[in-house]
N, C-alpha and C positions, 0 to 999 in steps of 0.2 A: 507255588508261591509260599504256601505255608511252610513247606520244608525248608526253603531258603531262609525265611524269617526265623524259624526255630534254630537253624544252624548258626545264624548270626548272633542270636541271643545266647546260645550255648558258648560260643567262642568268646564273646565279650565278658560273659560271666567268669570265664577262666582267666581273664586278665589280658587277652589279646586286644590290641588296638587296631581296628580295621579302618583303613583310610579310603578304600574304594572296593568295588565289587565287579568282577568280570562274569557275565552270564555266558558260559561256554557254548551251550546248545543253541542251535538256530531256532528252537521252539520257545526260548525264554524271553525274547524282547518284549512280548506282550505283558510280562510281569515286571519289567524294569521300572516303570513309573511308580508302581505300588511300593516297591522296595525303596526307591528314592524317597518317597514321601514318608514311609514308615520309619526310616532310619536316618534321614537327612544326610545322606552320603551319596557320592557319585556312583553311577552304575554304567558300565560299558558292555556293549553287546555287538552282535554282527551288524546291527543297524547303525550304531554310532560310528563304528570303524568304517563301514561302507560310505557313510556320508563324508567322513573326514578324508578318506582316500580319494573320493571324487572331488573334494574341495582343492586337492593338490594337483588335479589333472592339468591345469593350465601352466603351471610352473615347474612341475616335476620332470626330471630327466634322469634316466638311469645310465646315461653315457659315462663310461669310465668307472662306474660303481662296481666294486667287487661284491657288495651285498645290497641287493635292491631294497630289502626291508629296512636296513639301516639308513639308506639314502632317503627313503620315504619318511622315516622318523626325523630326519634332519631338515625336511622341507618346512619352510616357514608357514605356509598355508595349512598344512596338516597339523603343525603344532598349535596354531591359533584355534583351529577347530577342536582339537582334543582338549585344550584349556577351557574352551567354552563348555564342552561336555562335562568337564570336571566340576562344574558348579552343581552342587546338590539340588539347587532349585530348578535346574533344567528339567522340563517335562516334554516328552515327545508328543506332539499334537496329532500324529497320524494314527496311533493305535495305543491300546492299553488304557489303564485307569487315568482319568483326567483330573485336573485340580478340583473340579466340583464333585468328585467321587464317582462319576459315572464310568462304566466300562464301555469304551467306544465300540459301537456296532452291536453289542450284545444286550445292553440294557433295553428293556421294553419288549424283548422277544418272549413269546409264551414258552412255558416249560417244555411242552411237547416239541416245539420247534428247536429249542436248544438241544434237547436230547437226540434229535435226529440229524444234526448238522454233519456228522460223519457220513451218514447214509446219503445225504443230498449234496455232498461236496461243499459244504459251507454256503449253501444257497437257500436262505430263508425266503418265504414268499414276499413278493413286492408289496409295499414300497421299501421294505428293508434292503439295505445294501449287502452285496456279496461279502462273505468273510473268507479270506484266504484266496489262494490262486490254484486253478485247476492244472493238472499235469501237462496238458497241451500248451500251456502258456509259459512253461519253463524253458529257457534257452539252454540247450545241452552243452554249450561251450565251443569255442573256436577249435578246429575248423568246421565243426558240425553245425547243422541248422535244424530247425523244427522238423523238417521233412525227413531227417535221418532217424527219427524215433517213431516207431510204428504206433498206430492208434490203439493197438492191443495193450499198450502200456498205460493207457489213460484210465482204465477201470479194472477192477479186480473182484474176485469172489472171496478174497481173504477175510472180508468183514461180514460175510453172509451167514445167517442162521435162519432157517425157514420159519415164516410166520412171525418174525419180529421186526421192529422198525427203529429201535432206539440204541443209543450208544452202549448202554449196559447190557442189552440183550443181543445185539447184533443187528444186521440189516436184512430186510426181506429179500433183497436181490443184490446184484453186483453194485458196488459203490465206486465213486471216483478214487483213484489211487494207482500206484505203480507196482502193486504186488506181483504182477506177472513178469516183470522185467527188473534187471539190475545185475550187479556183480556181487561176488562173495557167496557165502553159504545161505541156503534157503531155510535151514533149521528143520525142525521136526514137522512143520506144516508143509509136508512134502507133496509130491504129485505121483501119478500112477506110473511114471517112468522110474520111480525110486532113485531119482537124481538129487544130489545136494545143491545143484545149481538152480537158478530161477527158471521156471518152466518155459518161458518164451525168449530166453537169452538176455543179453545186456540191453539191447534196444529193440526187442520185439522181432528179431530176425528169424526166430524159430516158429512163429505162429502167424499165419496169414489171415485167419478169421477167428471169430470167437469159438467156432467149433473145433479149431485145432489146438485150443488151450487144453493141456492135460487136466484130468479131473483132480481137484484138490482133495487130499486125503487128510482127515483130522484124526490125530492120535487119541485113543480113549484114555486121556489123562486129565487131571484137574487143570484148570486154566493157570498158566504160569509163564515165566519168561521163556521156557522152552516149548510152550504149546499155546501160542498167541491166539489161535483160531478156535479154541474150545468154546462151544456154544454155551449160552447162559440161560438159566431159568428166568422167569419173569421177576423173581425176587433178587436176581443178580448173583445167584450161587451157581457153580458149575454143574452142568449135566454130565452124564456119562455118554459120550458119543457112540460107544459100542452098543448101547441099548436104546438110545433115544432116536426114533426115526426122523424127528425134526432136526437132527444135527447132521444131516447129510448134505454136503455141498458139492455141486458138480457144475 
């Protein structure tokens, strides 16, 4: 959020007149309310677009349309919803910073709980509410169903560093996440098969049990975009996985 705020300030200082902001990443909606309030301008994200697309469901028809997106933009209900979202005073009540300044679901949690949310899958102790959605609750998309994604895709060792429990240090054990499965390159956090692909395939078809997941190999490099799994010291600085016995993940 600070990076977004700094970017807006820099651009306005250069004379650019910003009318609205689009949060491109699906991780950014949690920051939208804060940006709305800080700059008094409308912010659009995957949540606002999703809400407006659903508002058009009863009246939308793609019949005879050469461009479905253009047809959606011409839908009256979609346009009304987008106009409502264009009001800079609109505040999303389901998540993010609220009008009273509280950060929904996060305020009041102890620091150690906040730092361990990655390791617990966003599950703080009761009575606090869950934060985020577990991998098994994601619909893979038609014509697939939940059963078409293996349970091996629900947790991963990619977050793990022995003897640690917090976000900056890593997790003591496997954590909720889909690091074993997916498409595209796996990067330098590779596996013992020396494959660039995800170790368990797109939807977990290559691994039947936890024991069949190939060992995760951590490159002995500083933590960077090309080495996401590098273990961290207690002070948050990178260890050398080649020499640190606590930096072995299997």
